[in-house]
All heavy atoms as an XYZ file, in Angstrom:
900
protein
N       0.858     -1.157      0.000
C       0.000      0.000      0.000
C       0.903      1.217      0.000
O       1.730      1.380      0.877
C      -0.899     -0.047      1.233
C      -1.975      0.997      1.314
C      -2.975      0.814      0.200
C      -2.679      0.856      2.647
N       0.720      2.072     -0.965
C       1.563      3.261     -1.093
C       0.692      4.484     -0.951
O      -0.372      4.568     -1.541
C       2.245      3.291     -2.474
O       2.897      2.045     -2.673
C       3.212      4.416     -2.561
N       1.158      5.424     -0.157
C       0.420      6.668      0.041
C       1.134      7.766     -0.732
O       2.325      7.956     -0.604
C       0.353      7.036      1.539
C      -0.345      8.358      1.722
C      -0.320      5.931      2.318
N       0.359      8.484     -1.515
C       0.905      9.587     -2.296
C       0.195     10.847     -1.831
O      -1.024     10.881     -1.743
C       0.681      9.359     -3.809
C       1.225     10.518     -4.610
C       1.306      8.046     -4.238
N       0.940     11.842     -1.529
C       0.359     13.098     -1.071
C      -0.159     13.902     -2.247
O       0.369     13.817     -3.349
C       1.407     13.904     -0.287
C       1.821     13.202      0.980
C       3.048     12.561      1.080
C       0.957     13.179      2.077
C       3.409     11.922      2.236
C       1.325     12.537      3.231
C       2.553     11.904      3.323
N      -1.197     14.711     -2.011
C      -1.811     15.465     -3.106
C      -0.825     16.364     -3.842
O      -0.993     16.613     -5.006
C      -2.895     16.285     -2.425
C      -3.217     15.537     -1.177
C      -1.954     14.856     -0.775
N       0.173     16.796     -3.208
C       1.122     17.686     -3.869
C       2.065     16.956     -4.784
O       2.835     17.563     -5.503
N       2.061     15.608     -4.760
C       3.014     14.827     -5.548
C       2.498     14.491     -6.940
O       3.007     13.614     -7.605
C       3.354     13.516     -4.828
C       4.132     13.770     -3.548
O       4.726     14.851     -3.435
O       4.139     12.872     -2.680
N       1.448     15.086     -7.382
C       0.947     14.872     -8.739
C      -0.243     13.938     -8.790
O      -0.734     13.626     -9.859
N      -0.744     13.478     -7.666
C      -1.901     12.586     -7.670
C      -3.173     13.410     -7.707
O      -3.184     14.564     -7.338
C      -1.892     11.703     -6.419
N      -4.261     12.802     -8.127
C      -5.541     13.499     -8.170
C      -6.012     13.740     -6.745
O      -5.744     12.966     -5.836
C      -6.562     12.661     -8.941
N      -6.777     14.802     -6.552
C      -7.176     15.205     -5.209
C      -8.152     14.219     -4.582
O      -8.148     14.030     -3.380
C      -7.799     16.594     -5.259
N      -9.006     13.532     -5.345
C     -10.001     12.625     -4.790
C      -9.512     11.205     -4.595
O     -10.207     10.380     -4.038
N      -8.310     10.868     -4.998
C      -7.872      9.476     -4.949
C      -7.235      9.136     -3.612
O      -7.008      7.976     -3.326
C      -6.882      9.195     -6.077
O      -5.664      9.870     -5.815
N      -6.929     10.069     -2.802
C      -6.293      9.901     -1.499
C      -4.986      9.128     -1.563
O      -4.534      8.573     -0.581
C      -7.232      9.228     -0.501
C      -8.466     10.032     -0.236
C      -9.691      9.646     -0.760
C      -8.388     11.195      0.510
C     -10.826     10.388     -0.526
C      -9.530     11.953      0.744
C     -10.744     11.546      0.231
O     -11.856     12.291      0.460
N      -4.422      8.951     -2.718
C      -3.106      8.366     -2.858
C      -3.075      6.848     -2.848
O      -2.008      6.268     -2.739
N      -4.224      6.158     -2.907
C      -4.193      4.694     -2.927
C      -3.875      4.223     -4.332
O      -4.391      4.727     -5.307
C      -5.542      4.102     -2.504
C      -5.860      4.336     -1.048
C      -6.919      5.143     -0.654
C      -5.091      3.731     -0.064
C      -7.214      5.346      0.670
C      -5.380      3.940      1.269
C      -6.437      4.740      1.636
O      -6.707      4.944      2.954
N      -3.032      3.219     -4.413
C      -2.726      2.642     -5.724
C      -3.505      1.348     -5.889
O      -4.183      0.891     -4.974
C      -1.210      2.350     -5.851
O      -0.855      1.413     -4.843
C      -0.411      3.616     -5.692
N      -3.400      0.758     -7.008
C      -4.139     -0.464     -7.308
C      -3.594     -1.688     -6.587
O      -4.181     -2.746     -6.619
C      -4.130     -0.725     -8.815
C      -4.986      0.283     -9.544
O      -5.897      0.852     -8.955
N      -4.677      0.497    -10.804
N      -2.450     -1.585     -5.922
C      -1.855     -2.767     -5.290
C      -2.713     -3.295     -4.150
O      -2.759     -4.489     -3.917
C      -0.449     -2.439     -4.789
O      -0.529     -1.447     -3.770
N      -3.422     -2.440     -3.429
C      -4.296     -2.897     -2.355
C      -5.474     -3.685     -2.886
O      -5.903     -4.667     -2.292
N      -5.997     -3.259     -4.013
C      -7.125     -3.969     -4.613
C      -6.698     -5.299     -5.223
O      -7.468     -6.250     -5.238
C      -7.806     -3.104     -5.672
C      -8.511     -1.917     -5.080
C      -8.066     -0.631     -5.303
C      -9.635     -2.092     -4.272
C      -8.710      0.464     -4.752
C     -10.285     -1.008     -3.709
C      -9.813      0.266     -3.957
O     -10.453      1.347     -3.411
N      -5.465     -5.373     -5.701
C      -5.003     -6.625     -6.312
C      -4.863     -7.728     -5.265
O      -5.058     -8.896     -5.571
C      -3.689     -6.416     -7.056
O      -2.655     -6.109     -6.138
N      -4.570     -7.383     -4.012
C      -4.505     -8.391     -2.950
C      -5.888     -8.999     -2.737
O      -6.037    -10.218     -2.636
C      -3.958     -7.766     -1.641
C      -4.113     -8.732     -0.481
C      -2.525     -7.323     -1.808
N      -6.906     -8.150     -2.688
C      -8.267     -8.647     -2.534
C      -8.709     -9.464     -3.736
O      -9.408    -10.470     -3.606
C      -9.245     -7.502     -2.291
C      -9.049     -6.822     -0.961
C      -8.788     -5.461     -0.892
C      -9.128     -7.546      0.220
C      -8.614     -4.836      0.331
C      -8.954     -6.932      1.441
C      -8.697     -5.570      1.498
O      -8.527     -4.971      2.708
N      -8.292     -9.013     -4.906
C      -8.653     -9.729     -6.120
C      -8.003    -11.108     -6.156
O      -8.638    -12.113     -6.516
C      -8.244     -8.917     -7.347
C      -8.774     -9.471     -8.642
C      -8.477     -8.560     -9.810
O      -8.427     -7.336     -9.627
O      -8.294     -9.109    -10.899
N      -6.752    -11.185     -5.743
C      -6.059    -12.482     -5.688
C      -6.720    -13.398     -4.662
O      -6.884    -14.598     -4.897
C      -4.585    -12.285     -5.351
C      -3.780    -11.691     -6.468
C      -2.358    -11.356     -6.036
O      -1.974    -11.743     -4.908
O      -1.647    -10.733     -6.821
N      -7.115    -12.840     -3.517
C      -7.783    -13.645     -2.499
C      -9.141    -14.136     -3.012
O      -9.519    -15.285     -2.798
C      -7.964    -12.851     -1.214
C      -8.566    -13.664     -0.096
C      -8.672    -12.885      1.203
O      -8.232    -11.726      1.259
O      -9.223    -13.467      2.154
N      -9.858    -13.257     -3.715
C     -11.139    -13.661     -4.303
C     -10.940    -14.764     -5.336
O     -11.730    -15.708     -5.400
C     -11.847    -12.473     -4.937
C     -12.563    -11.615     -3.914
O     -12.792    -12.043     -2.792
N     -12.910    -10.397     -4.315
N      -9.900    -14.652     -6.158
C      -9.614    -15.693     -7.141
C      -9.300    -17.025     -6.462
O      -9.760    -18.087     -6.886
C      -8.449    -15.277     -8.043
C      -8.818    -14.164     -8.997
O     -10.037    -13.941     -9.213
O      -7.892    -13.505     -9.530
N      -8.528    -16.955     -5.381
C      -8.170    -18.173     -4.647
C      -9.416    -18.803     -4.021
O      -9.630    -20.013     -4.117
C      -7.135    -17.843     -3.559
C      -6.656    -19.054     -2.774
C      -5.669    -18.664     -1.691
N      -6.182    -17.656     -0.771
C      -6.997    -17.894      0.250
N      -7.421    -19.116      0.473
N      -7.406    -16.927      1.042
N     -10.252    -17.991     -3.419
C     -11.488    -18.509     -2.811
C     -12.445    -19.038     -3.863
O     -13.138    -20.038     -3.641
C     -12.156    -17.418     -1.975
C     -11.405    -17.002     -0.700
C     -12.092    -15.813     -0.055
C     -11.307    -18.156      0.269
N     -12.497    -18.373     -5.020
C     -13.343    -18.838     -6.110
C     -12.878    -20.195     -6.614
O     -13.695    -21.097     -6.857
C     -13.333    -17.823     -7.272
O     -13.759    -16.549     -6.782
C     -14.232    -18.265     -8.405
N     -11.588    -20.368     -6.744
C     -11.045    -21.658     -7.185
C     -11.320    -22.745     -6.152
O     -11.671    -23.875     -6.495
C      -9.533    -21.538     -7.438
C      -8.921    -22.777     -8.043
C      -9.524    -23.141     -9.379
O      -9.864    -22.234    -10.164
O      -9.662    -24.353     -9.640
N     -11.202    -22.409     -4.880
C     -11.523    -23.369     -3.812
C     -12.988    -23.761     -3.872
O     -13.340    -24.936     -3.733
C     -11.180    -22.757     -2.455
O     -11.618    -23.573     -1.408
N     -13.851    -22.794     -4.071
C     -15.286    -23.056     -4.181
C     -15.584    -23.917     -5.409
O     -16.405    -24.839     -5.343
C     -16.048    -21.737     -4.239
C     -17.560    -21.827     -4.230
C     -18.043    -22.473     -2.946
C     -18.160    -20.438     -4.368
N     -14.905    -23.629     -6.526
C     -15.099    -24.404     -7.747
C     -14.700    -25.865     -7.522
O     -15.387    -26.791     -7.958
C     -14.278    -23.799     -8.885
C     -14.489    -24.476    -10.219
C     -13.729    -23.790    -11.354
N     -14.270    -22.465    -11.584
C     -13.564    -21.336    -11.531
N     -12.275    -21.371    -11.252
N     -14.120    -20.165    -11.758
N     -13.604    -26.094     -6.793
C     -13.154    -27.454     -6.488
C     -14.180    -28.183     -5.626
O     -14.502    -29.351     -5.866
C     -11.797    -27.405     -5.759
O     -10.859    -26.690     -6.569
C     -11.272    -28.789     -5.482
N     -14.708    -27.482     -4.620
C     -15.701    -28.103     -3.740
C     -16.988    -28.415     -4.489
O     -17.596    -29.465     -4.281
C     -15.982    -27.199     -2.548
C     -14.808    -27.109     -1.591
C     -15.061    -26.136     -0.468
C     -13.833    -26.008      0.412
N     -14.001    -25.013      1.464
N     -17.399    -27.523     -5.372
C     -18.623    -27.745     -6.144
C     -18.454    -28.953     -7.069
O     -19.352    -29.784     -7.200
C     -19.014    -26.486     -6.941
C     -20.067    -26.789     -7.998
C     -19.507    -25.405     -6.001
N     -17.295    -29.082     -7.708
C     -17.073    -30.234     -8.589
C     -17.020    -31.527     -7.786
O     -17.504    -32.568     -8.249
C     -15.802    -30.054     -9.414
O     -14.663    -30.092     -8.572
N     -16.475    -31.493     -6.556
C     -16.470    -32.686     -5.706
C     -17.890    -33.069     -5.319
O     -18.263    -34.255     -5.340
C     -15.618    -32.445     -4.465
N     -18.705    -32.089     -4.976
C     -20.100    -32.358     -4.613
C     -20.864    -32.891     -5.829
O     -21.694    -33.793     -5.706
C     -20.760    -31.097     -4.029
C     -20.181    -30.789     -2.644
C     -22.261    -31.254     -3.938
C     -20.637    -29.475     -2.067
N     -20.580    -32.361     -7.007
C     -21.244    -32.817     -8.222
C     -20.911    -34.280     -8.494
O     -21.813    -35.084     -8.767
C     -20.819    -31.957     -9.412
C     -21.425    -32.387    -10.725
C     -20.930    -31.536    -11.866
C     -21.457    -32.044    -13.197
N     -20.910    -31.273    -14.316
N     -19.636    -34.644     -8.404
C     -19.261    -36.035     -8.658
C     -19.849    -36.959     -7.596
O     -20.284    -38.070     -7.900
C     -17.740    -36.183     -8.723
O     -17.160    -35.892     -7.471
N     -19.911    -36.491     -6.348
C     -20.508    -37.291     -5.281
C     -21.992    -37.513     -5.528
O     -22.510    -38.614     -5.344
C     -20.281    -36.612     -3.932
C     -20.765    -37.358     -2.697
C     -20.006    -38.662     -2.539
C     -20.581    -36.493     -1.468
N     -22.688    -36.470     -5.968
C     -24.124    -36.622     -6.236
C     -24.368    -37.543     -7.427
O     -25.341    -38.303     -7.431
C     -24.770    -35.259     -6.465
O     -24.269    -34.662     -7.638
N     -23.493    -37.535     -8.405
C     -23.618    -38.456     -9.540
C     -23.421    -39.891     -9.068
O     -24.166    -40.797     -9.452
C     -22.622    -38.089    -10.664
C     -23.053    -36.779    -11.323
C     -22.499    -39.204    -11.692
C     -22.048    -36.209    -12.295
N     -22.433    -40.108     -8.197
C     -22.193    -41.451     -7.657
C     -23.381    -41.913     -6.811
O     -23.768    -43.085     -6.859
C     -20.919    -41.472     -6.826
C     -19.658    -41.331     -7.650
C     -18.411    -41.237     -6.795
O     -18.489    -41.507     -5.576
O     -17.358    -40.902     -7.345
N     -23.963    -41.005     -6.038
C     -25.140    -41.355     -5.233
C     -26.297    -41.737     -6.150
O     -27.005    -42.711     -5.893
C     -25.519    -40.198     -4.289
C     -24.500    -40.067     -3.158
C     -26.914    -40.397     -3.713
C     -24.700    -38.843     -2.292
N     -26.503    -40.997     -7.220
C     -27.566    -41.317     -8.177
C     -27.367    -42.690     -8.806
O     -28.325    -43.462     -8.951
N     -26.129    -43.018     -9.161
C     -25.830    -44.330     -9.736
C     -26.112    -45.436     -8.724
O     -26.696    -46.469     -9.063
C     -24.351    -44.389    -10.174
O     -24.105    -43.331    -11.105
C     -24.020    -45.712    -10.826
N     -25.710    -45.210     -7.484
C     -25.948    -46.196     -6.427
C     -27.439    -46.382     -6.171
O     -27.915    -47.508     -5.977
C     -25.241    -45.776     -5.138
C     -25.329    -46.779     -4.023
C     -24.627    -48.091     -4.320
O     -23.679    -48.103     -5.130
O     -25.042    -49.109     -3.748
N     -28.201    -45.304     -6.199
C     -29.654    -45.396     -5.998
C     -30.284    -46.206     -7.128
O     -31.161    -47.055     -6.882
C     -30.279    -43.990     -5.899
C     -31.778    -44.034     -6.057
C     -29.906    -43.344     -4.578
N     -29.838    -45.996     -8.372
C     -30.373    -46.768     -9.497
C     -30.073    -48.252     -9.326
O     -30.933    -49.101     -9.565
C     -29.790    -46.264    -10.816
C     -30.344    -44.929    -11.260
C     -29.694    -44.463    -12.540
C     -30.158    -43.065    -12.895
N     -29.464    -42.545    -14.080
N     -28.841    -48.566     -8.901
C     -28.475    -49.973     -8.694
C     -29.302    -50.596     -7.570
O     -29.752    -51.740     -7.687
C     -26.981    -50.099     -8.383
C     -26.116    -49.809     -9.583
O     -26.553    -49.926    -10.721
N     -24.878    -49.434     -9.340
N     -29.495    -49.860     -6.488
C     -30.280    -50.384     -5.371
C     -31.740    -50.589     -5.775
O     -32.360    -51.580     -5.377
C     -30.205    -49.430     -4.168
C     -28.823    -49.322     -3.534
C     -28.391    -50.611     -2.867
O     -29.210    -51.361     -2.362
N     -27.100    -50.856     -2.865
N     -32.304    -49.672     -6.554
C     -33.684    -49.831     -7.026
C     -33.820    -51.059     -7.922
O     -34.815    -51.780     -7.854
C     -34.158    -48.583     -7.757
C     -34.512    -47.463     -6.817
O     -34.806    -47.688     -5.651
N     -34.474    -46.244     -7.316
N     -32.810    -51.289     -8.762
C     -32.824    -52.464     -9.632
C     -32.785    -53.740     -8.792
O     -33.536    -54.690     -9.050
C     -31.628    -52.414    -10.585
C     -31.552    -53.562    -11.545
C     -30.335    -53.435    -12.436
C     -30.173    -54.658    -13.313
N     -28.923    -54.607    -14.081
N     -31.925    -53.771     -7.775
C     -31.837    -54.945     -6.910
C     -33.134    -55.162     -6.148
O     -33.585    -56.306     -5.979
C     -30.656    -54.804     -5.946
C     -29.319    -54.979     -6.623
S     -27.868    -54.662     -5.597
C     -28.223    -55.470     -4.089
N     -33.763    -54.087     -5.669
C     -35.037    -54.205     -4.967
C     -36.130    -54.753     -5.891
O     -36.962    -55.557     -5.469
C     -35.459    -52.862     -4.387
C     -34.749    -52.424     -3.116
C     -35.165    -51.008     -2.746
C     -35.044    -53.369     -1.978
N     -36.124    -54.318     -7.128
C     -37.111    -54.807     -8.091
C     -36.918    -56.301     -8.334
O     -37.898    -57.064     -8.375
C     -36.979    -54.029     -9.396
O     -37.827    -54.552    -10.372
N     -35.666    -56.715     -8.492
C     -35.390    -58.141     -8.688
C     -35.795    -58.947     -7.459
O     -36.350    -60.047     -7.576
C     -33.907    -58.349     -8.990
C     -33.478    -57.816    -10.333
C     -31.976    -57.857    -10.539
O     -31.259    -58.294     -9.618
O     -31.519    -57.455    -11.620
N     -35.520    -58.399     -6.269
C     -35.889    -59.093     -5.041
C     -37.412    -59.211     -4.923
O     -37.937    -60.239     -4.488
C     -35.318    -58.352     -3.824
C     -35.484    -59.108     -2.523
S     -34.914    -58.190     -1.094
C     -33.200    -58.020     -1.420
N     -38.118    -58.168     -5.318
C     -39.574    -58.202     -5.275
C     -40.119    -59.292     -6.200
O     -41.029    -60.042     -5.826
C     -40.145    -56.840     -5.671
C     -41.647    -56.760     -5.636
C     -42.169    -55.404     -6.079
O     -41.362    -54.537     -6.464
O     -43.390    -55.227     -6.037
N     -39.524    -59.412     -7.392
C     -39.942    -60.460     -8.321
C     -39.677    -61.845     -7.740
O     -40.503    -62.757     -7.877
C     -39.240    -60.300     -9.668
C     -39.679    -59.055    -10.408
O     -40.752    -58.530    -10.164
N     -38.834    -58.574    -11.299
N     -38.518    -62.003     -7.097
C     -38.197    -63.293     -6.480
C     -39.180    -63.629     -5.370
O     -39.632    -64.775     -5.244
C     -36.766    -63.289     -5.933
C     -35.721    -63.267     -7.029
O     -36.067    -63.591     -8.191
O     -34.556    -62.921     -6.733
N     -39.524    -62.640     -4.540
C     -40.477    -62.884     -3.465
C     -41.864    -63.209     -4.016
O     -42.576    -64.053     -3.462
C     -40.569    -61.688     -2.514
C     -39.474    -61.650     -1.491
C     -38.739    -60.491     -1.300
C     -39.183    -62.745     -0.711
C     -37.732    -60.441     -0.349
C     -38.181    -62.712      0.239
C     -37.455    -61.560      0.419
N     -42.242    -62.545     -5.100
C     -43.541    -62.838     -5.707
C     -43.598    -64.281     -6.214
O     -44.581    -64.995     -5.991
C     -43.844    -61.877     -6.851
C     -44.226    -60.489     -6.369
O     -44.590    -60.364     -5.180
O     -44.172    -59.545     -7.187
N     -42.534    -64.719     -6.883
C     -42.525    -66.089     -7.401
C     -42.482    -67.102     -6.259
O     -43.139    -68.146     -6.318
C     -41.349    -66.304     -8.354
O     -40.122    -66.186     -7.655
N     -41.745    -66.792     -5.199
C     -41.701    -67.684     -4.041
C     -43.058    -67.744     -3.359
O     -43.509    -68.816     -2.937
C     -40.624    -67.217     -3.040
O     -39.371    -67.146     -3.706
C     -40.511    -68.154     -1.866
N     -43.714    -66.593     -3.250
C     -45.057    -66.565     -2.661
C     -46.039    -67.392     -3.462
O     -46.890    -68.104     -2.906
N     -45.944    -67.329     -4.786
C     -46.813    -68.135     -5.640
C     -46.552    -69.618     -5.459
O     -47.491    -70.430     -5.367
N     -45.277    -69.987     -5.381
C     -44.925    -71.385     -5.172
C     -45.411    -71.878     -3.812
O     -45.960    -72.977     -3.688
C     -43.410    -71.552     -5.288
C     -42.856    -72.959     -5.104
C     -43.372    -73.869     -6.212
C     -41.351    -72.925     -5.088
N     -45.237    -71.059     -2.790
C     -45.687    -71.424     -1.444
C     -47.204    -71.534     -1.392
O     -47.752    -72.442     -0.755
C     -45.197    -70.394     -0.428
C     -45.447    -70.695      1.037
C     -44.787    -71.991      1.440
C     -44.943    -69.557      1.903
N     -47.906    -70.633     -2.060
C     -49.366    -70.694     -2.114
C     -49.853    -71.973     -2.782
O     -50.807    -72.611     -2.316
N     -49.185    -72.362     -3.873
C     -49.565    -73.597     -4.561
C     -49.297    -74.814     -3.670
O     -50.116    -75.747     -3.616
C     -48.790    -73.718     -5.871
N     -48.198    -74.802     -2.968
C     -47.872    -75.904     -2.061
C     -48.888    -76.001     -0.929
O     -49.328    -77.101     -0.563
C     -46.451    -75.725     -1.488
O     -45.534    -75.620     -2.571
C     -46.063    -76.884     -0.613
N     -49.268    -74.868     -0.374
C     -50.256    -74.869      0.701
C     -51.609    -75.370      0.183
O     -52.332    -76.080      0.884
C     -50.403    -73.468      1.303
C     -49.192    -73.012      2.082
S     -48.760    -74.099      3.434
C     -50.123    -73.826      4.519
N     -51.963    -75.019     -1.039
C     -53.202    -75.516     -1.644
C     -53.181    -77.030     -1.784
O     -54.174    -77.711     -1.508
N     -52.030    -77.568     -2.203
C     -51.909    -79.026     -2.321
C     -52.015    -79.691     -0.961
O     -52.630    -80.760     -0.828
C     -50.578    -79.379     -2.983
C     -50.528    -79.050     -4.445
C     -49.234    -79.525     -5.075
N     -49.034    -78.863     -6.341
C     -47.929    -78.249     -6.720
N     -46.895    -78.216     -5.909
N     -47.856    -77.672     -7.884
N     -51.404    -79.079      0.051
C     -51.489    -79.654      1.394
C     -52.927    -79.622      1.916
O     -53.371    -80.561      2.584
C     -50.566    -78.908      2.355
C     -49.085    -79.278      2.278
C     -48.266    -78.392      3.206
C     -48.882    -80.739      2.638
N     -53.657    -78.563      1.635
C     -55.063    -78.505      2.049
C     -55.879    -79.592      1.355
O     -56.727    -80.247      1.978
C     -55.648    -77.125      1.744
C     -55.391    -76.132      2.826
C     -56.194    -74.849      2.612
N     -55.257    -73.745      2.803
C     -54.841    -72.911      1.867
N     -55.332    -72.980      0.653
N     -53.968    -71.978      2.143
N     -55.621    -79.758      0.072
C     -56.318    -80.808     -0.675
C     -55.972    -82.184     -0.097
O     -56.840    -83.047      0.047
C     -55.932    -80.758     -2.165
O     -56.203    -79.464     -2.672
C     -56.678    -81.797     -2.969
N     -54.717    -82.370      0.240
C     -54.272    -83.634      0.806
C     -54.900    -83.885      2.168
O     -55.303    -85.011      2.484
C     -52.737    -83.635      0.922
C     -52.066    -84.894      1.437
C     -52.316    -86.037      0.461
C     -50.580    -84.656      1.608
N     -55.012    -82.837      2.976
C     -55.581    -83.019      4.324
C     -57.094    -83.249      4.286
O     -57.644    -83.885      5.174
C     -55.256    -81.809      5.192
O     -55.931    -80.674      4.721
N     -57.786    -82.764      3.277
C     -59.230    -82.949      3.162
C     -59.584    -84.350      2.673
O     -60.663    -84.843      2.939
C     -59.826    -81.920      2.202
C     -59.945    -80.560      2.806
C     -60.729    -79.638      1.877
N     -60.186    -78.297      2.034
C     -59.977    -77.444      1.071
N     -60.272    -77.763     -0.166
N     -59.495    -76.257      1.314
N     -58.691    -84.943      1.944
C     -58.975    -86.253      1.355
C     -58.883    -87.370      2.389
O     -58.673    -87.163      3.578
N     -59.018    -88.560      1.907
C     -58.978    -89.733      2.781
C     -57.561    -90.227      2.974
O     -57.332    -91.346      3.398
C     -59.854    -90.838      2.191
O     -59.331    -91.229      0.939
N     -56.607    -89.386      2.639
C     -55.209    -89.796      2.720
C     -54.582    -89.343      4.033
O     -53.460    -88.875      4.068
C     -54.438    -89.230      1.530
C     -55.006    -89.677      0.207
C     -54.369    -88.913     -0.937
O     -53.707    -87.917     -0.722
N     -54.575    -89.396     -2.147
N     -55.303    -89.500      5.127
C     -54.778    -89.062      6.426
C     -53.578    -89.897      6.842
O     -52.690    -89.398      7.524
C     -55.873    -89.160      7.503
O     -56.397    -90.483      7.531
C     -56.971    -88.154      7.240
N     -53.541    -91.142      6.412
C     -52.402    -92.000      6.733
C     -51.129    -91.432      6.098
O     -50.081    -91.360      6.726
C     -52.659    -93.422      6.228
C     -51.599    -94.420      6.661
C     -51.827    -95.764      6.007
C     -52.669    -96.644      6.912
N     -52.778    -98.015      6.387
N     -51.235    -90.978      4.846
C     -50.090    -90.391      4.154
C     -49.650    -89.102      4.839
O     -48.441    -88.843      4.987
C     -50.448    -90.119      2.686
C     -49.352    -89.535      1.808
C     -48.171    -90.504      1.737
C     -49.885    -89.248      0.426
N     -50.600    -88.314      5.299
C     -50.274    -87.085      6.009
C     -49.544    -87.387      7.313
O     -48.573    -86.713      7.666
C     -51.540    -86.277      6.279
C     -51.357    -84.912      6.943
C     -50.505    -84.015      6.058
C     -52.691    -84.276      7.225
N     -49.983    -88.415      8.031
C     -49.290    -88.804      9.276
C     -47.866    -89.249      8.985
O     -46.937    -88.920      9.728
C     -50.063    -89.923      9.985
S     -51.591    -89.370     10.723
N     -47.667    -90.005      7.910
C     -46.314    -90.426      7.537
C     -45.426    -89.225      7.212
O     -44.263    -89.182      7.589
C     -46.355    -91.374      6.339
C     -46.843    -92.761      6.654
C     -47.646    -93.445      5.755
C     -46.492    -93.398      7.842
C     -48.095    -94.720      6.037
C     -46.939    -94.671      8.135
C     -47.741    -95.329      7.230
O     -48.187    -96.583      7.509
N     -46.004    -88.268      6.526
C     -45.224    -87.058      6.200
C     -44.838    -86.298      7.464
O     -43.714    -85.808      7.594
C     -46.025    -86.148      5.247
C     -46.038    -86.659      3.833
S     -46.964    -85.662      2.632
C     -46.968    -84.053      3.236
N     -45.757    -86.193      8.417
C     -45.456    -85.492      9.669
C     -44.374    -86.233     10.458
O     -43.456    -85.617     11.005
C     -46.726    -85.332     10.512
C     -47.759    -84.414      9.880
S     -47.152    -82.744      9.644
C     -47.184    -82.172     11.317
N     -44.489    -87.568     10.537
C     -43.481    -88.361     11.244
C     -42.117    -88.236     10.568
O     -41.086    -88.127     11.241
C     -43.917    -89.824     11.322
C     -45.064    -90.118     12.287
C     -45.498    -91.570     12.155
C     -44.657    -89.798     13.713
N     -42.099    -88.249      9.237
C     -40.842    -88.080      8.516
C     -40.233    -86.707      8.791
O     -39.020    -86.585      9.007
C     -41.063    -88.265      7.010
C     -39.823    -88.051      6.196
C     -38.805    -88.987      6.204
C     -39.673    -86.899      5.436
C     -37.651    -88.782      5.462
C     -38.527    -86.677      4.691
C     -37.517    -87.634      4.710
N     -41.058    -85.682      8.827
C     -40.564    -84.328      9.116
C     -39.976    -84.256     10.515
O     -38.895    -83.673     10.723
C     -41.693    -83.306      8.990
O     -42.191    -83.276      7.700
N     -40.653    -84.850     11.493
C     -40.113    -84.867     12.856
C     -38.793    -85.618     12.921
O     -37.843    -85.195     13.607
C     -41.132    -85.486     13.819
C     -42.341    -84.618     14.160
C     -43.340    -85.429     14.990
C     -41.916    -83.375     14.900
N     -38.702    -86.738     12.201
C     -37.461    -87.497     12.162
C     -36.314    -86.660     11.592
O     -35.218    -86.636     12.137
C     -37.660    -88.778     11.333
C     -36.402    -89.553     11.120
C     -35.832    -90.287     12.154
C     -35.765    -89.549      9.890
C     -34.666    -90.999     11.960
C     -34.596    -90.244      9.690
C     -34.042    -90.987     10.725
N     -36.576    -85.964     10.499
C     -35.547    -85.110      9.885
C     -35.122    -84.013     10.852
O     -33.923    -83.734     11.016
C     -36.057    -84.517      8.552
C     -35.126    -83.436      8.039
C     -36.224    -85.613      7.515
N     -36.067    -83.390     11.548
C     -35.702    -82.343     12.509
C     -34.871    -82.898     13.653
O     -33.914    -82.265     14.100
C     -36.950    -81.628     13.041
C     -37.552    -80.671     12.066
C     -38.863    -80.802     11.659
C     -36.803    -79.636     11.540
C     -39.419    -79.924     10.751
C     -37.349    -78.733     10.641
C     -38.663    -78.887     10.233
N     -35.205    -84.093     14.138
C     -34.401    -84.690     15.209
C     -32.993    -85.025     14.736
O     -32.024    -84.832     15.469
C     -35.086    -85.939     15.777
C     -36.173    -85.628     16.751
C     -37.468    -86.072     16.537
C     -35.913    -84.866     17.887
C     -38.479    -85.781     17.434
C     -36.923    -84.566     18.785
C     -38.201    -85.020     18.561
N     -32.857    -85.507     13.513
C     -31.528    -85.800     12.968
C     -30.712    -84.520     12.862
O     -29.541    -84.478     13.255
C     -31.644    -86.512     11.602
C     -30.302    -86.573     10.894
C     -32.211    -87.921     11.779
N     -31.320    -83.483     12.367
C     -30.617    -82.194     12.267
C     -30.244    -81.687     13.651
O     -29.128    -81.184     13.871
C     -31.487    -81.170     11.503
C     -31.602    -81.571     10.035
C     -30.897    -79.767     11.619
C     -32.574    -80.728      9.236
N     -31.140    -81.860     14.621
C     -30.866    -81.435     16.000
C     -29.657    -82.184     16.558
O     -28.768    -81.602     17.171
C     -32.105    -81.668     16.863
C     -31.871    -81.415     18.343
C     -31.769    -80.126     18.822
C     -31.734    -82.477     19.218
C     -31.547    -79.888     20.180
C     -31.507    -82.256     20.560
C     -31.418    -80.968     21.028
O     -31.201    -80.737     22.361
N     -29.617    -83.512     16.344
C     -28.488    -84.294     16.863
C     -27.176    -83.899     16.184
O     -26.124    -83.841     16.817
C     -28.742    -85.784     16.666
C     -29.627    -86.331     17.761
C     -30.952    -86.551     17.691
C     -29.219    -86.673     19.072
N     -31.434    -87.007     18.883
C     -30.359    -87.101     19.777
C     -28.005    -86.664     19.747
C     -30.329    -87.514     21.083
C     -27.978    -87.086     21.059
C     -29.132    -87.484     21.723
N     -27.225    -83.618     14.885
C     -26.008    -83.206     14.170
C     -25.500    -81.885     14.720
O     -24.300    -81.718     14.960
C     -26.276    -83.114     12.653
C     -26.482    -84.515     12.085
C     -25.125    -82.407     11.936
C     -26.934    -84.523     10.631
N     -26.390    -80.960     14.955
C     -25.985    -79.653     15.498
C     -25.487    -79.796     16.921
O     -24.499    -79.175     17.308
C     -27.169    -78.661     15.410
C     -27.442    -78.304     13.954
C     -26.853    -77.401     16.201
C     -28.685    -77.464     13.760
N     -26.117    -80.667     17.701
C     -25.734    -80.840     19.091
C     -24.361    -81.499     19.220
O     -23.574    -81.176     20.117
C     -26.783    -81.666     19.829
C     -26.563    -81.740     21.315
C     -27.694    -82.472     21.993
C     -27.442    -82.523     23.479
N     -28.467    -83.283     24.179
N     -24.013    -82.396     18.317
C     -22.723    -83.088     18.365
C     -21.550    -82.203     17.962
O     -20.411    -82.495     18.275
C     -22.766    -84.339     17.486
C     -23.670    -85.470     18.005
C     -23.697    -86.607     16.992
C     -23.202    -85.950     19.359
N     -21.805    -81.146     17.278
C     -20.708    -80.260     16.869
C     -20.218    -79.501     18.004
O     -19.911    -79.037     18.783
C     -21.165    -79.301     15.790
C     -21.242    -79.973     14.476
C     -21.522    -78.976     13.410
N     -21.426    -79.654     12.124
C     -21.321    -79.040     10.995
N     -21.280    -77.753     10.947
N     -21.250    -79.696      9.876
């Protein structure tokens, strides 16, 4: 910052300030602007990555929903067959199936218990 007195040839309204004081502010503004530009580009790339991740997650959720729908349909059909089986005169077959299921659960229980 340089001060020039009015008698030294400077204009009376300029108070002797030169452009060097303003250039410091301008350089600081340029530096801050560049910093802001860097942060904005980082936020932009982050938001693009978030958008891509959201699309992938939505796709996976859609596939999972389809899988659950098909499993629900299969389970519904199986339950319908079991109801038909239980209504019929095949109660002996149903008892055998229940006994077999209990046997399998006990075998699995013993295997887990021995470990």
